[in-house]
C-alpha positions in Angstrom: 126.1 41.1 22.8 128.4 41.8 20.1 129.3 40.0 17.3 132.2 39.8 14.7 131.2 38.5 11.4 134.5 36.8 9.3 134.2 38.1 5.6 135.5 34.4 4.3 133.2 30.9 4.1 134.7 28.4 6.0 134.6 25.1 5.7 133.9 22.3 8.4 136.5 18.8 8.3 136.3 15.4 9.1 139.5 13.1 9.2 140.6 9.4 10.6 142.2 10.5 14.5 145.6 9.4 13.0 145.2 11.8 10.0 148.1 15.0 9.6 146.3 18.0 10.8 146.8 20.7 7.3 148.5 23.6 8.1 145.7 25.9 6.7 143.3 25.2 9.7 141.5 28.0 11.7 140.4 25.5 14.0 141.8 22.0 14.5 140.3 19.2 17.4 141.5 16.0 17.7 139.7 13.6 19.4 140.5 9.2 20.2 137.7 9.2 16.8 138.8 12.3 14.9 140.0 15.1 13.8 137.9 18.3 13.0 139.2 20.8 11.5 137.8 24.1 10.6 139.5 25.9 7.2 139.1 28.6 4.4 136.6 26.9 1.6 138.6 25.5 -1.2 141.3 24.7 1.1 140.3 21.4 2.7 142.3 18.5 3.1 142.1 15.6 -0.1 140.1 13.0 1.9 138.1 14.9 4.2 134.0 14.7 5.2 133.2 18.3 3.9 130.6 20.3 5.2 131.1 23.6 3.4 129.1 27.3 3.5 130.0 28.1 6.9 130.7 32.1 8.5 132.5 32.3 11.6 130.9 34.5 14.2 133.0 35.8 16.7 132.6 36.6 20.2 133.5 40.4 20.9 135.7 40.4 24.2 137.5 38.4 26.0 135.5 35.8 28.4 136.4 34.8 32.0 137.0 31.2 32.3 134.6 30.7 34.8 132.5 33.5 34.1 128.6 31.0 33.5 126.1 31.6 31.1 127.9 33.1 28.3 126.6 30.9 25.6 123.7 30.2 27.1 122.5 33.6 27.1 122.2 33.7 23.3 121.7 30.0 21.8 118.4 30.5 22.8 118.0 32.9 19.5 120.0 30.5 17.2 117.3 28.4 18.7 114.4 30.7 18.2 115.1 31.2 14.4 116.5 27.6 13.7 119.7 28.3 12.8 122.0 25.1 13.9 125.2 26.3 15.7 128.5 24.4 15.5 130.9 26.2 18.4 134.5 26.1 19.0 135.9 27.7 22.3 138.7 29.5 22.7 140.7 30.3 26.0 139.7 34.1 25.9 136.2 33.7 23.9 133.9 31.8 21.4 133.7 31.7 17.9 129.8 30.4 16.8 129.6 28.6 13.3 126.3 29.1 11.5 125.3 28.3 7.7 126.0 31.5 5.4 122.1 31.6 4.2 120.7 32.1 7.8 124.2 35.3 8.6 121.1 38.3 7.2 118.0 36.4 9.8 121.1 36.3 12.9 121.9 40.5 12.0 118.2 41.2 12.3 118.4 40.2 15.8 117.7 44.0 17.6 119.4 43.5 20.5 122.8 42.3 19.0 125.7 44.4 16.8 128.2 43.7 14.4 131.6 44.8 13.2 133.3 43.3 10.3 
């Protein structure tokens, strides 16, 4: 598996469900219960509950929506290393957010390749 590692640190933010999505958001997910926003650290929306210090690992390539087991094939390694994840899936691929302090441990996995 090949990952592209972001050189930027991000924050995961929570706002009320009716809140306006900030224009600087990297990702926005709205449900009936909340508005979750991923944004660059230091640009968090005012009043948000903030969890800072995340990096984004993007799976390189395009995966068909009917392809089974893409995440299931790699997430056991995160579990073995004790690394929690926050996953965002898009039409083409998956993005895995991990705490910055866990990146070096993940980069040491010999079966994985890294692009920056």
